[in-house]
C-alpha positions as CSV (number, residue, x, y, z in Angstrom):
1,M,26.8,21.6,26.1
2,K,23.3,23.0,26.2
3,K,23.6,24.1,22.5
4,L,24.6,20.5,21.6
5,I,21.5,19.1,23.3
6,I,19.3,21.5,21.5
7,L,21.0,21.0,18.1
8,L,21.2,17.2,18.3
9,P,17.4,16.5,17.7
10,I,17.3,19.0,14.9
11,V,20.2,17.4,13.1
12,L,18.7,13.9,13.6
13,L,15.3,15.0,12.3
14,T,16.7,16.6,9.2
15,A,18.8,13.6,8.5
16,C,15.8,11.3,8.6
17,G,14.0,13.4,6.1
18,S,16.7,13.2,3.5
19,V,16.8,9.4,3.3
20,P,14.6,8.1,0.5
21,V,12.2,5.3,1.5
22,K,10.7,3.0,-1.1
23,R,7.0,2.4,-0.3
24,T,5.1,-0.5,-1.8
25,F,1.4,-1.4,-1.2
26,P,1.2,-4.9,0.3
27,E,-0.1,-7.7,-1.8
28,A,-3.4,-9.3,-0.8
29,P,-2.9,-12.3,1.6
30,N,-3.5,-15.8,0.1
31,E,-6.4,-16.5,2.4
32,F,-8.3,-13.6,0.7
33,K,-7.6,-15.0,-2.7
34,V,-9.4,-18.2,-2.1
35,A,-12.1,-19.0,-4.6
36,C,-15.7,-19.5,-3.6
37,P,-16.7,-23.1,-2.8
38,D,-18.2,-25.3,-5.5
39,L,-21.9,-25.4,-5.7
40,Q,-23.9,-28.5,-4.8
41,L,-24.9,-30.9,-7.5
42,V,-28.5,-31.9,-7.8
43,E,-28.7,-35.6,-7.2
44,Q,-30.9,-37.7,-9.4
45,T,-34.3,-37.7,-7.9
46,T,-38.0,-37.7,-8.8
47,K,-38.9,-35.1,-6.2
48,L,-39.0,-31.5,-7.4
49,S,-38.7,-30.3,-3.8
50,D,-35.1,-31.8,-3.6
51,V,-34.1,-30.0,-6.7
52,V,-35.6,-26.7,-5.5
53,S,-33.9,-27.1,-2.1
54,T,-30.5,-27.6,-3.7
55,V,-31.0,-24.8,-6.2
56,A,-32.0,-22.4,-3.3
57,K,-28.9,-23.4,-1.3
58,N,-26.7,-22.8,-4.3
59,Y,-28.3,-19.5,-5.0
60,G,-27.8,-18.3,-1.4
61,Q,-24.2,-19.6,-1.2
62,Y,-23.3,-17.9,-4.5
63,H,-24.7,-14.5,-3.6
64,E,-23.1,-14.6,-0.1
65,C,-19.7,-15.4,-1.5
66,K,-20.1,-12.9,-4.3
67,A,-21.0,-10.1,-1.8
68,K,-17.9,-10.9,0.3
69,V,-15.5,-11.1,-2.6
70,D,-16.9,-7.9,-4.2
71,A,-16.8,-5.9,-1.0
72,W,-13.2,-7.0,-0.2
73,T,-12.0,-6.3,-3.7
74,E,-13.6,-2.8,-3.7
75,W,-12.0,-2.1,-0.3
76,Y,-8.6,-3.3,-1.4
77,E,-8.6,-1.3,-4.6
78,S,-9.8,1.9,-2.8
79,Q,-7.0,1.5,-0.2
80,K,-4.5,1.0,-3.0
81,K,-5.6,4.2,-4.8
82,I,-5.4,6.2,-1.5
83,F,-1.9,4.8,-0.9
84,E,-0.7,5.6,-4.3
85,S,-2.2,9.1,-4.2
86,V,-0.2,10.1,-1.1
87,K,3.3,11.2,-1.8
């Protein structure tokens, strides 16, 4: 009986190692695939300050969104390479 108790975990562990497991890297969630919001249009005006204000907001919004998307894409690709390199 004692031998059976000792051999049972060994048999179970070796059986688990012989079963092939298909690994796939998960796809990116849809909420991360959302495009950046549209930029604001400059309304017709005679004031240059209104135009400059809208352009400055668009510039900041674009660079913020680009930084987020680029950082996430870089992280995702590096994680995928690591996943695929491990056998």
